[in-house]
N, CA, C and O atoms as a GROMACS GRO file, in nm:
protein
  576
    1UNK      N    1   4.566   7.620 -17.226
    1UNK     CA    2   4.663   7.667 -17.127
    1UNK      C    3   4.593   7.758 -17.026
    1UNK      O    4   4.514   7.845 -17.063
    2UNK      N    5   4.624   7.738 -16.900
    2UNK     CA    6   4.560   7.820 -16.797
    2UNK      C    7   4.618   7.961 -16.798
    2UNK      O    8   4.731   7.985 -16.842
    3UNK      N    9   4.538   8.052 -16.749
    3UNK     CA   10   4.578   8.193 -16.743
    3UNK      C   11   4.688   8.212 -16.639
    3UNK      O   12   4.682   8.157 -16.530
    4UNK      N   13   4.789   8.292 -16.676
    4UNK     CA   14   4.897   8.319 -16.581
    4UNK      C   15   4.850   8.417 -16.475
    4UNK      O   16   4.761   8.500 -16.499
    5UNK      N   17   4.911   8.407 -16.358
    5UNK     CA   18   4.881   8.500 -16.249
    5UNK      C   19   4.943   8.635 -16.277
    5UNK      O   20   5.041   8.646 -16.351
    6UNK      N   21   4.884   8.740 -16.218
    6UNK     CA   22   4.940   8.875 -16.234
    6UNK      C   23   5.078   8.885 -16.171
    6UNK      O   24   5.162   8.962 -16.217
    7UNK      N   25   5.101   8.807 -16.065
    7UNK     CA   26   5.231   8.809 -16.002
    7UNK      C   27   5.236   8.729 -15.874
    7UNK      O   28   5.133   8.695 -15.816
    8UNK      N   29   5.359   8.700 -15.831
    8UNK     CA   30   5.385   8.621 -15.710
    8UNK      C   31   5.494   8.692 -15.631
    8UNK      O   32   5.592   8.741 -15.688
    9UNK      N   33   5.478   8.696 -15.498
    9UNK     CA   34   5.583   8.746 -15.410
    9UNK      C   35   5.644   8.629 -15.334
    9UNK      O   36   5.573   8.544 -15.281
   10UNK      N   37   5.777   8.627 -15.328
   10UNK     CA   38   5.851   8.529 -15.249
   10UNK      C   39   5.920   8.607 -15.137
   10UNK      O   40   6.003   8.694 -15.164
   11UNK      N   41   5.886   8.576 -15.012
   11UNK     CA   42   5.940   8.649 -14.898
   11UNK      C   43   6.014   8.551 -14.809
   11UNK      O   44   5.953   8.476 -14.733
   12UNK      N   45   6.147   8.552 -14.821
   12UNK     CA   46   6.231   8.458 -14.747
   12UNK      C   47   6.372   8.516 -14.740
   12UNK      O   48   6.422   8.569 -14.839
   13UNK      N   49   6.435   8.508 -14.624
   13UNK     CA   50   6.570   8.564 -14.610
   13UNK      C   51   6.678   8.473 -14.670
   13UNK      O   52   6.795   8.510 -14.671
   14UNK      N   53   6.639   8.356 -14.718
   14UNK     CA   54   6.735   8.263 -14.778
   14UNK      C   55   6.733   8.277 -14.930
   14UNK      O   56   6.635   8.239 -14.994
   15UNK      N   57   6.841   8.330 -14.987
   15UNK     CA   58   6.848   8.353 -15.132
   15UNK      C   59   6.833   8.224 -15.212
   15UNK      O   60   6.772   8.224 -15.319
   16UNK      N   61   6.888   8.114 -15.160
   16UNK     CA   62   6.878   7.986 -15.231
   16UNK      C   63   6.733   7.941 -15.239
   16UNK      O   64   6.689   7.894 -15.344
   17UNK      N   65   6.660   7.954 -15.129
   17UNK     CA   66   6.518   7.917 -15.129
   17UNK      C   67   6.441   8.002 -15.230
   17UNK      O   68   6.361   7.949 -15.307
   18UNK      N   69   6.465   8.134 -15.231
   18UNK     CA   70   6.398   8.221 -15.327
   18UNK      C   71   6.432   8.181 -15.471
   18UNK      O   72   6.344   8.177 -15.557
   19UNK      N   73   6.560   8.151 -15.495
   19UNK     CA   74   6.603   8.111 -15.628
   19UNK      C   75   6.533   7.983 -15.673
   19UNK      O   76   6.480   7.976 -15.784
   20UNK      N   77   6.533   7.882 -15.586
   20UNK     CA   78   6.470   7.753 -15.621
   20UNK      C   79   6.319   7.768 -15.641
   20UNK      O   80   6.262   7.710 -15.733
   21UNK      N   81   6.254   7.847 -15.554
   21UNK     CA   82   6.110   7.868 -15.569
   21UNK      C   83   6.078   7.942 -15.698
   21UNK      O   84   5.980   7.911 -15.765
   22UNK      N   85   6.161   8.041 -15.732
   22UNK     CA   86   6.138   8.114 -15.857
   22UNK      C   87   6.157   8.022 -15.977
   22UNK      O   88   6.081   8.029 -16.074
   23UNK      N   89   6.257   7.936 -15.972
   23UNK     CA   90   6.279   7.839 -16.082
   23UNK      C   91   6.158   7.748 -16.098
   23UNK      O   92   6.114   7.722 -16.210
   24UNK      N   93   6.104   7.700 -15.986
   24UNK     CA   94   5.986   7.614 -15.990
   24UNK      C   95   5.869   7.687 -16.056
   24UNK      O   96   5.802   7.633 -16.144
   25UNK      N   97   5.843   7.811 -16.013
   25UNK     CA   98   5.733   7.889 -16.069
   25UNK      C   99   5.755   7.916 -16.217
   25UNK      O  100   5.660   7.914 -16.296
   26UNK      N  101   5.879   7.943 -16.256
   26UNK     CA  102   5.911   7.965 -16.398
   26UNK      C  103   5.885   7.839 -16.480
   26UNK      O  104   5.825   7.845 -16.587
   27UNK      N  105   5.930   7.724 -16.428
   27UNK     CA  106   5.908   7.597 -16.500
   27UNK      C  107   5.759   7.567 -16.515
   27UNK      O  108   5.716   7.513 -16.617
   28UNK      N  109   5.682   7.604 -16.413
   28UNK     CA  110   5.537   7.579 -16.416
   28UNK      C  111   5.462   7.685 -16.496
   28UNK      O  112   5.342   7.673 -16.519
   29UNK      N  113   5.534   7.790 -16.539
   29UNK     CA  114   5.474   7.901 -16.614
   29UNK      C  115   5.355   7.962 -16.541
   29UNK      O  116   5.250   7.988 -16.600
   30UNK      N  117   5.373   7.984 -16.410
   30UNK     CA  118   5.266   8.037 -16.324
   30UNK      C  119   5.244   8.186 -16.350
   30UNK      O  120   5.130   8.232 -16.353
   31UNK      N  121   5.354   8.260 -16.370
   31UNK     CA  122   5.346   8.404 -16.387
   31UNK      C  123   5.471   8.456 -16.457
   31UNK      O  124   5.573   8.387 -16.463
   32UNK      N  125   5.461   8.578 -16.509
   32UNK     CA  126   5.578   8.644 -16.565
   32UNK      C  127   5.638   8.742 -16.464
   32UNK      O  128   5.744   8.799 -16.488
   33UNK      N  129   5.569   8.762 -16.351
   33UNK     CA  130   5.611   8.861 -16.252
   33UNK      C  131   5.635   8.796 -16.116
   33UNK      O  132   5.541   8.754 -16.049
   34UNK      N  133   5.762   8.787 -16.076
   34UNK     CA  134   5.798   8.735 -15.945
   34UNK      C  135   5.889   8.838 -15.879
   34UNK      O  136   5.988   8.880 -15.938
   35UNK      N  137   5.854   8.878 -15.757
   35UNK     CA  138   5.939   8.968 -15.679
   35UNK      C  139   5.982   8.893 -15.555
   35UNK      O  140   5.903   8.821 -15.495
   36UNK      N  141   6.108   8.911 -15.516
   36UNK     CA  142   6.156   8.848 -15.394
   36UNK      C  143   6.195   8.956 -15.293
   36UNK      O  144   6.245   9.063 -15.328
   37UNK      N  145   6.170   8.925 -15.167
   37UNK     CA  146   6.205   9.012 -15.056
   37UNK      C  147   6.271   8.927 -14.949
   37UNK      O  148   6.237   8.810 -14.932
   38UNK      N  149   6.367   8.986 -14.876
   38UNK     CA  150   6.441   8.909 -14.777
   38UNK      C  151   6.391   8.932 -14.635
   38UNK      O  152   6.444   8.874 -14.540
   39UNK      N  153   6.289   9.016 -14.618
   39UNK     CA  154   6.226   9.030 -14.487
   39UNK      C  155   6.084   9.084 -14.502
   39UNK      O  156   6.047   9.137 -14.607
   40UNK      N  157   6.007   9.071 -14.396
   40UNK     CA  158   5.867   9.111 -14.400
   40UNK      C  159   5.846   9.260 -14.419
   40UNK      O  160   5.747   9.301 -14.478
   41UNK      N  161   5.939   9.342 -14.369
   41UNK     CA  162   5.923   9.486 -14.382
   41UNK      C  163   5.928   9.529 -14.528
   41UNK      O  164   5.844   9.607 -14.574
   42UNK      N  165   6.026   9.478 -14.602
   42UNK     CA  166   6.035   9.511 -14.745
   42UNK      C  167   5.906   9.471 -14.816
   42UNK      O  168   5.851   9.548 -14.895
   43UNK      N  169   5.859   9.352 -14.788
   43UNK     CA  170   5.740   9.300 -14.855
   43UNK      C  171   5.616   9.381 -14.816
   43UNK      O  172   5.534   9.414 -14.901
   44UNK      N  173   5.602   9.411 -14.686
   44UNK     CA  174   5.486   9.488 -14.644
   44UNK      C  175   5.488   9.627 -14.706
   44UNK      O  176   5.384   9.675 -14.752
   45UNK      N  177   5.603   9.693 -14.708
   45UNK     CA  178   5.613   9.826 -14.770
   45UNK      C  179   5.567   9.820 -14.915
   45UNK      O  180   5.495   9.908 -14.961
   46UNK      N  181   5.610   9.717 -14.986
   46UNK     CA  182   5.569   9.699 -15.125
   46UNK      C  183   5.417   9.683 -15.134
   46UNK      O  184   5.352   9.751 -15.214
   47UNK      N  185   5.360   9.593 -15.054
   47UNK     CA  186   5.216   9.568 -15.058
   47UNK      C  187   5.136   9.692 -15.017
   47UNK      O  188   5.031   9.720 -15.074
   48UNK      N  189   5.185   9.765 -14.919
   48UNK     CA  190   5.118   9.888 -14.875
   48UNK      C  191   5.113   9.987 -14.992
   48UNK      O  192   5.008  10.046 -15.018
   49UNK      N  193   5.225  10.004 -15.061
   49UNK     CA  194   5.228  10.096 -15.174
   49UNK      C  195   5.136  10.051 -15.287
   49UNK      O  196   5.066  10.134 -15.346
   50UNK      N  197   5.134   9.923 -15.316
   50UNK     CA  198   5.045   9.872 -15.422
   50UNK      C  199   4.900   9.890 -15.380
   50UNK      O  200   4.817   9.932 -15.462
   51UNK      N  201   4.867   9.860 -15.255
   51UNK     CA  202   4.727   9.868 -15.211
   51UNK      C  203   4.676  10.012 -15.207
   51UNK      O  204   4.556  10.035 -15.218
   52UNK      N  205   4.766  10.107 -15.192
   52UNK     CA  206   4.728  10.249 -15.188
   52UNK      C  207   4.764  10.323 -15.315
   52UNK      O  208   4.758  10.446 -15.321
   53UNK      N  209   4.803  10.249 -15.418
   53UNK     CA  210   4.842  10.308 -15.546
   53UNK      C  211   4.951  10.414 -15.530
   53UNK      O  212   4.950  10.515 -15.601
   54UNK      N  213   5.044  10.392 -15.437
   54UNK     CA  214   5.154  10.486 -15.414
   54UNK      C  215   5.275  10.450 -15.499
   54UNK      O  216   5.383  10.424 -15.446
   55UNK      N  217   5.257  10.450 -15.628
   55UNK     CA  218   5.370  10.421 -15.717
   55UNK      C  219   5.339  10.479 -15.854
   55UNK      O  220   5.224  10.510 -15.886
   56UNK      N  221   5.442  10.492 -15.934
   56UNK     CA  222   5.425  10.546 -16.069
   56UNK      C  223   5.358  10.440 -16.156
   56UNK      O  224   5.405  10.326 -16.165
   57UNK      N  225   5.249  10.479 -16.220
   57UNK     CA  226   5.173  10.383 -16.301
   57UNK      C  227   5.257  10.326 -16.415
   57UNK      O  228   5.238  10.212 -16.456
   58UNK      N  229   5.350  10.406 -16.466
   58UNK     CA  230   5.434  10.360 -16.579
   58UNK      C  231   5.534  10.254 -16.535
   58UNK      O  232   5.586  10.179 -16.617
   59UNK      N  233   5.559  10.248 -16.406
   59UNK     CA  234   5.659  10.156 -16.355
   59UNK      C  235   5.606  10.014 -16.358
   59UNK      O  236   5.509   9.981 -16.291
   60UNK      N  237   5.671   9.930 -16.436
   60UNK     CA  238   5.630   9.790 -16.444
   60UNK      C  239   5.687   9.709 -16.328
   60UNK      O  240   5.665   9.588 -16.319
   61UNK      N  241   5.761   9.777 -16.239
   61UNK     CA  242   5.817   9.708 -16.123
   61UNK      C  243   5.710   9.674 -16.021
   61UNK      O  244   5.733   9.591 -15.933
   62UNK      N  245   5.594   9.737 -16.030
   62UNK     CA  246   5.488   9.715 -15.933
   62UNK      C  247   5.374   9.636 -15.997
   62UNK      O  248   5.333   9.664 -16.110
   63UNK      N  249   5.324   9.540 -15.925
   63UNK     CA  250   5.207   9.463 -15.968
   63UNK      C  251   5.139   9.415 -15.841
   63UNK      O  252   5.201   9.403 -15.736
   64UNK      N  253   5.011   9.389 -15.852
   64UNK     CA  254   4.939   9.330 -15.739
   64UNK      C  255   4.954   9.179 -15.748
   64UNK      O  256   4.912   9.119 -15.847
   65UNK      N  257   5.014   9.119 -15.647
   65UNK     CA  258   5.031   8.973 -15.653
   65UNK      C  259   4.898   8.901 -15.628
   65UNK      O  260   4.809   8.954 -15.562
   66UNK      N  261   4.888   8.781 -15.683
   66UNK     CA  262   4.774   8.696 -15.652
   66UNK      C  263   4.815   8.585 -15.556
   66UNK      O  264   4.730   8.521 -15.494
   67UNK      N  265   4.946   8.565 -15.544
   67UNK     CA  266   4.998   8.458 -15.460
   67UNK      C  267   5.121   8.509 -15.387
   67UNK      O  268   5.210   8.570 -15.447
   68UNK      N  269   5.126   8.484 -15.256
   68UNK     CA  270   5.239   8.527 -15.173
   68UNK      C  271   5.287   8.408 -15.092
   68UNK      O  272   5.209   8.340 -15.025
   69UNK      N  273   5.419   8.384 -15.098
   69UNK     CA  274   5.482   8.282 -15.013
   69UNK      C  275   5.563   8.356 -14.907
   69UNK      O  276   5.649   8.437 -14.939
   70UNK      N  277   5.534   8.326 -14.780
   70UNK     CA  278   5.594   8.400 -14.668
   70UNK      C  279   5.662   8.305 -14.571
   70UNK      O  280   5.600   8.214 -14.518
   71UNK      N  281   5.792   8.328 -14.548
   71UNK     CA  282   5.867   8.253 -14.447
   71UNK      C  283   5.835   8.312 -14.310
   71UNK      O  284   5.794   8.428 -14.300
   72UNK      N  285   5.853   8.234 -14.205
   72UNK     CA  286   5.828   8.284 -14.070
   72UNK      C  287   5.953   8.347 -14.009
   72UNK      O  288   5.949   8.461 -13.963
   73UNK      N  289   6.063   8.274 -14.008
   73UNK     CA  290   6.183   8.319 -13.939
   73UNK      C  291   6.272   8.401 -14.032
   73UNK      O  292   6.342   8.347 -14.117
   74UNK      N  293   6.266   8.535 -14.012
   74UNK     CA  294   6.347   8.627 -14.093
   74UNK      C  295   6.393   8.741 -14.003
   74UNK      O  296   6.331   8.770 -13.901
   75UNK      N  297   6.503   8.807 -14.042
   75UNK     CA  298   6.547   8.925 -13.967
   75UNK      C  299   6.459   9.046 -13.998
   75UNK      O  300   6.376   9.042 -14.089
   76UNK      N  301   6.477   9.152 -13.924
   76UNK     CA  302   6.408   9.282 -13.939
   76UNK      C  303   6.261   9.271 -13.902
   76UNK      O  304   6.217   9.331 -13.804
   77UNK      N  305   6.184   9.195 -13.980
   77UNK     CA  306   6.042   9.172 -13.950
   77UNK      C  307   6.010   9.029 -13.992
   77UNK      O  308   6.021   8.993 -14.109
   78UNK      N  309   5.970   8.948 -13.893
   78UNK     CA  310   5.943   8.808 -13.926
   78UNK      C  311   5.805   8.790 -13.989
   78UNK      O  312   5.729   8.886 -14.004
   79UNK      N  313   5.775   8.669 -14.026
   79UNK     CA  314   5.650   8.640 -14.096
   79UNK      C  315   5.526   8.672 -14.015
   79UNK      O  316   5.427   8.722 -14.071
   80UNK      N  317   5.528   8.646 -13.884
   80UNK     CA  318   5.410   8.675 -13.802
   80UNK      C  319   5.387   8.825 -13.790
   80UNK      O  320   5.273   8.871 -13.795
   81UNK      N  321   5.495   8.902 -13.775
   81UNK     CA  322   5.481   9.049 -13.770
   81UNK      C  323   5.425   9.101 -13.902
   81UNK      O  324   5.341   9.190 -13.904
   82UNK      N  325   5.473   9.044 -14.012
   82UNK     CA  326   5.424   9.087 -14.143
   82UNK      C  327   5.277   9.049 -14.160
   82UNK      O  328   5.199   9.128 -14.212
   83UNK      N  329   5.239   8.929 -14.116
   83UNK     CA  330   5.099   8.888 -14.124
   83UNK      C  331   5.008   8.983 -14.046
   83UNK      O  332   4.898   9.016 -14.091
   84UNK      N  333   5.056   9.026 -13.930
   84UNK     CA  334   4.979   9.118 -13.846
   84UNK      C  335   4.949   9.247 -13.923
   84UNK      O  336   4.836   9.296 -13.921
   85UNK      N  337   5.049   9.302 -13.990
   85UNK     CA  338   5.030   9.424 -14.069
   85UNK      C  339   4.947   9.398 -14.195
   85UNK      O  340   4.862   9.478 -14.233
   86UNK      N  341   4.974   9.284 -14.259
   86UNK     CA  342   4.902   9.247 -14.381
   86UNK      C  343   4.750   9.243 -14.356
   86UNK      O  344   4.672   9.286 -14.440
   87UNK      N  345   4.711   9.190 -14.239
   87UNK     CA  346   4.569   9.179 -14.205
   87UNK      C  347   4.502   9.317 -14.194
   87UNK      O  348   4.379   9.326 -14.202
   88UNK      N  349   4.582   9.422 -14.178
   88UNK     CA  350   4.527   9.558 -14.167
   88UNK      C  351   4.507   9.624 -14.303
   88UNK      O  352   4.443   9.728 -14.313
   89UNK      N  353   4.562   9.564 -14.408
   89UNK     CA  354   4.541   9.620 -14.542
   89UNK      C  355   4.395   9.606 -14.580
   89UNK      O  356   4.322   9.524 -14.522
   90UNK      N  357   4.352   9.683 -14.676
   90UNK     CA  358   4.213   9.683 -14.721
   90UNK      C  359   4.167   9.541 -14.756
   90UNK      O  360   4.235   9.468 -14.828
   91UNK      N  361   4.050   9.503 -14.704
   91UNK     CA  362   3.997   9.369 -14.726
   91UNK      C  363   3.975   9.339 -14.874
   91UNK      O  364   4.002   9.227 -14.919
   92UNK      N  365   3.927   9.436 -14.950
   92UNK     CA  366   3.907   9.415 -15.094
   92UNK      C  367   4.039   9.384 -15.163
   92UNK      O  368   4.045   9.300 -15.253
   93UNK      N  369   4.144   9.452 -15.121
   93UNK     CA  370   4.277   9.428 -15.177
   93UNK      C  371   4.322   9.285 -15.147
   93UNK      O  372   4.372   9.216 -15.236
   94UNK      N  373   4.303   9.242 -15.024
   94UNK     CA  374   4.349   9.109 -14.982
   94UNK      C  375   4.262   8.995 -15.035
   94UNK      O  376   4.308   8.882 -15.044
   95UNK      N  377   4.138   9.024 -15.069
   95UNK     CA  378   4.043   8.918 -15.103
   95UNK      C  379   4.082   8.838 -15.228
   95UNK      O  380   4.040   8.724 -15.243
   96UNK      N  381   4.161   8.896 -15.316
   96UNK     CA  382   4.200   8.825 -15.438
   96UNK      C  383   4.343   8.772 -15.430
   96UNK      O  384   4.403   8.738 -15.532
   97UNK      N  385   4.397   8.765 -15.309
   97UNK     CA  386   4.534   8.715 -15.288
   97UNK      C  387   4.529   8.590 -15.200
   97UNK      O  388   4.460   8.587 -15.099
   98UNK      N  389   4.603   8.488 -15.240
   98UNK     CA  390   4.623   8.372 -15.153
   98UNK      C  391   4.761   8.387 -15.092
   98UNK      O  392   4.862   8.393 -15.163
   99UNK      N  393   4.766   8.392 -14.960
   99UNK     CA  394   4.891   8.403 -14.888
   99UNK      C  395   4.922   8.268 -14.824
   99UNK      O  396   4.840   8.212 -14.752
  100UNK      N  397   5.041   8.218 -14.851
  100UNK     CA  398   5.082   8.089 -14.795
  100UNK      C  399   5.207   8.109 -14.712
  100UNK      O  400   5.309   8.159 -14.760
  101UNK      N  401   5.198   8.068 -14.585
  101UNK     CA  402   5.317   8.064 -14.501
  101UNK      C  403   5.394   7.940 -14.545
  101UNK      O  404   5.342   7.829 -14.542
  102UNK      N  405   5.519   7.960 -14.585
  102UNK     CA  406   5.604   7.851 -14.633
  102UNK      C  407   5.725   7.845 -14.541
  102UNK      O  408   5.811   7.933 -14.544
  103UNK      N  409   5.732   7.741 -14.459
  103UNK     CA  410   5.831   7.738 -14.353
  103UNK      C  411   5.883   7.598 -14.328
  103UNK      O  412   5.822   7.499 -14.370
  104UNK      N  413   5.995   7.591 -14.261
  104UNK     CA  414   6.046   7.461 -14.216
  104UNK      C  415   5.991   7.430 -14.078
  104UNK      O  416   6.005   7.318 -14.029
  105UNK      N  417   5.928   7.530 -14.015
  105UNK     CA  418   5.883   7.514 -13.877
  105UNK      C  419   5.758   7.426 -13.867
  105UNK      O  420   5.659   7.448 -13.936
  106UNK      N  421   5.767   7.328 -13.780
  106UNK     CA  422   5.648   7.250 -13.745
  106UNK      C  423   5.624   7.264 -13.595
  106UNK      O  424   5.553   7.184 -13.534
  107UNK      N  425   5.684   7.367 -13.537
  107UNK     CA  426   5.672   7.393 -13.394
  107UNK      C  427   5.524   7.419 -13.361
  107UNK      O  428   5.460   7.500 -13.428
  108UNK      N  429   5.470   7.352 -13.260
  108UNK     CA  430   5.328   7.370 -13.226
  108UNK      C  431   5.287   7.515 -13.202
  108UNK      O  432   5.176   7.555 -13.236
  109UNK      N  433   5.377   7.594 -13.142
  109UNK     CA  434   5.343   7.735 -13.117
  109UNK      C  435   5.328   7.811 -13.249
  109UNK      O  436   5.238   7.895 -13.262
  110UNK      N  437   5.416   7.783 -13.346
  110UNK     CA  438   5.405   7.850 -13.476
  110UNK      C  439   5.276   7.810 -13.547
  110UNK      O  440   5.206   7.896 -13.602
  111UNK      N  441   5.244   7.681 -13.546
  111UNK     CA  442   5.121   7.638 -13.615
  111UNK      C  443   4.998   7.693 -13.545
  111UNK      O  444   4.899   7.724 -13.612
  112UNK      N  445   5.001   7.704 -13.413
  112UNK     CA  446   4.888   7.762 -13.339
  112UNK      C  447   4.875   7.911 -13.369
  112UNK      O  448   4.764   7.960 -13.391
  113UNK      N  449   4.986   7.984 -13.371
  113UNK     CA  450   4.984   8.128 -13.402
  113UNK      C  451   4.932   8.153 -13.543
  113UNK      O  452   4.855   8.247 -13.567
  114UNK      N  453   4.973   8.070 -13.633
  114UNK     CA  454   4.937   8.087 -13.773
  114UNK      C  455   4.785   8.079 -13.795
  114UNK      O  456   4.732   8.147 -13.883
  115UNK      N  457   4.716   7.998 -13.716
  115UNK     CA  458   4.572   7.975 -13.736
  115UNK      C  459   4.489   8.101 -13.718
  115UNK      O  460   4.373   8.104 -13.760
  116UNK      N  461   4.545   8.205 -13.656
  116UNK     CA  462   4.472   8.332 -13.639
  116UNK      C  463   4.459   8.410 -13.769
  116UNK      O  464   4.380   8.504 -13.778
  117UNK      N  465   4.535   8.371 -13.870
  117UNK     CA  466   4.540   8.448 -13.995
  117UNK      C  467   4.473   8.374 -14.109
  117UNK      O  468   4.461   8.251 -14.108
  118UNK      N  469   4.431   8.451 -14.207
  118UNK     CA  470   4.371   8.394 -14.327
  118UNK      C  471   4.484   8.357 -14.424
  118UNK      O  472   4.509   8.429 -14.521
  119UNK      N  473   4.550   8.246 -14.396
  119UNK     CA  474   4.664   8.204 -14.478
  119UNK      C  475   4.672   8.052 -14.479
  119UNK      O  476   4.621   7.984 -14.390
  120UNK      N  477   4.737   8.003 -14.581
  120UNK     CA  478   4.764   7.859 -14.592
  120UNK      C  479   4.895   7.831 -14.517
  120UNK      O  480   4.977   7.921 -14.500
  121UNK      N  481   4.914   7.708 -14.474
  121UNK     CA  482   5.036   7.672 -14.403
  121UNK      C  483   5.102   7.557 -14.478
  121UNK      O  484   5.045   7.448 -14.488
  122UNK      N  485   5.222   7.583 -14.531
  122UNK     CA  486   5.294   7.482 -14.607
  122UNK      C  487   5.433   7.464 -14.548
  122UNK      O  488   5.494   7.559 -14.499
  123UNK      N  489   5.482   7.342 -14.551
  123UNK     CA  490   5.620   7.318 -14.508
  123UNK      C  491   5.710   7.310 -14.631
  123UNK      O  492   5.670   7.262 -14.737
  124UNK      N  493   5.832   7.360 -14.612
  124UNK     CA  494   5.931   7.356 -14.720
  124UNK      C  495   5.974   7.213 -14.743
  124UNK      O  496   5.971   7.133 -14.649
  125UNK      N  497   6.013   7.178 -14.864
  125UNK     CA  498   6.030   7.264 -14.980
  125UNK      C  499   5.898   7.284 -15.056
  125UNK      O  500   5.804   7.206 -15.043
  126UNK      N  501   5.895   7.390 -15.134
  126UNK     CA  502   5.781   7.415 -15.222
  126UNK      C  503   5.788   7.316 -15.337
  126UNK      O  504   5.894   7.294 -15.395
  127UNK      N  505   5.674   7.256 -15.370
  127UNK     CA  506   5.669   7.159 -15.479
  127UNK      C  507   5.559   7.199 -15.578
  127UNK      O  508   5.474   7.282 -15.546
  128UNK      N  509   5.562   7.139 -15.695
  128UNK     CA  510   5.459   7.167 -15.796
  128UNK      C  511   5.321   7.130 -15.743
  128UNK      O  512   5.223   7.199 -15.771
  129UNK      N  513   5.313   7.022 -15.666
  129UNK     CA  514   5.185   6.980 -15.611
  129UNK      C  515   5.129   7.086 -15.516
  129UNK      O  516   5.010   7.118 -15.520
  130UNK      N  517   5.215   7.142 -15.430
  130UNK     CA  518   5.171   7.246 -15.337
  130UNK      C  519   5.127   7.372 -15.412
  130UNK      O  520   5.027   7.434 -15.376
  131UNK      N  521   5.202   7.408 -15.516
  131UNK     CA  522   5.163   7.525 -15.597
  131UNK      C  523   5.029   7.500 -15.662
  131UNK      O  524   4.943   7.589 -15.664
  132UNK      N  525   5.008   7.381 -15.717
  132UNK     CA  526   4.882   7.350 -15.784
  132UNK      C  527   4.762   7.357 -15.690
  132UNK      O  528   4.654   7.400 -15.731
  133UNK      N  529   4.779   7.316 -15.564
  133UNK     CA  530   4.672   7.327 -15.465
  133UNK      C  531   4.636   7.474 -15.445
  133UNK      O  532   4.518   7.509 -15.439
  134UNK      N  533   4.737   7.560 -15.436
  134UNK     CA  534   4.712   7.704 -15.417
  134UNK      C  535   4.648   7.766 -15.541
  134UNK      O  536   4.562   7.852 -15.530
  135UNK      N  537   4.692   7.721 -15.659
  135UNK     CA  538   4.632   7.772 -15.783
  135UNK      C  539   4.485   7.733 -15.791
  135UNK      O  540   4.402   7.811 -15.839
  136UNK      N  541   4.452   7.613 -15.745
  136UNK     CA  542   4.312   7.569 -15.743
  136UNK      C  543   4.232   7.656 -15.646
  136UNK      O  544   4.118   7.694 -15.677
  137UNK      N  545   4.289   7.687 -15.532
  137UNK     CA  546   4.221   7.773 -15.434
  137UNK      C  547   4.196   7.912 -15.494
  137UNK      O  548   4.089   7.969 -15.476
  138UNK      N  549   4.295   7.965 -15.565
  138UNK     CA  550   4.278   8.095 -15.632
  138UNK      C  551   4.165   8.090 -15.735
  138UNK      O  552   4.083   8.181 -15.742
  139UNK      N  553   4.163   7.983 -15.814
  139UNK     CA  554   4.058   7.967 -15.916
  139UNK      C  555   3.920   7.964 -15.852
  139UNK      O  556   3.824   8.022 -15.903
  140UNK      N  557   3.910   7.894 -15.739
  140UNK     CA  558   3.780   7.888 -15.668
  140UNK      C  559   3.740   8.025 -15.614
  140UNK      O  560   3.622   8.059 -15.616
  141UNK      N  561   3.838   8.103 -15.566
  141UNK     CA  562   3.808   8.238 -15.516
  141UNK      C  563   3.754   8.326 -15.628
  141UNK      O  564   3.664   8.407 -15.607
  142UNK      N  565   3.810   8.310 -15.748
  142UNK     CA  566   3.769   8.394 -15.862
  142UNK      C  567   3.627   8.362 -15.905
  142UNK      O  568   3.556   8.448 -15.958
  143UNK      N  569   3.585   8.237 -15.883
  143UNK     CA  570   3.451   8.194 -15.922
  143UNK      C  571   3.344   8.252 -15.830
  143UNK      O  572   3.228   8.267 -15.871
  144UNK      N  573   3.381   8.284 -15.707
  144UNK     CA  574   3.283   8.331 -15.608
  144UNK      C  575   3.238   8.472 -15.637
  144UNK      O  576   3.156   8.527 -15.564
   0.00000   0.00000   0.00000
C-alpha cells in the first residue's frame, strides 16, 4: 500500500464540488486530512499560518498539505489572486506541494494566465486518473 499524503486542500466555492472531490479522495485513501475552503483568502491565510508556524502545535486542525486543488472563479479572492500570494510563500515550503488549478474554464486567457505559475492545470470533474497523475508527480518530487 502506498504511503498516504500528509494532507490535501480543496479550494472551491461550490460545496457540492468539494463534497464530491473529498469523497473521491476518501475512496482512493489518499489522505486522512482534507480541508476545504470556499475562497482563496481563507486558503491563503491557512497556508500562511502553516508556513510560518503560526498555530498551536497541539492543534491537529493544521497540517502542511502535499496536494492543493484550486478553483479559479470564486468570490472574495479568486484562484489567480491566491496563486499570486502563494508564489510569495517560502520556496522550501512550496517545494513539497503540488498545486493543481481545477476549473471548468478553458478560456484562452485563463490558460495563458495560469502558465505563469508553478501549477498543474486540470479541468473538472476531478477523476481518479487525474489524482493518480498528481500523486506520481509528488512521488517524483520526493525522489529528487
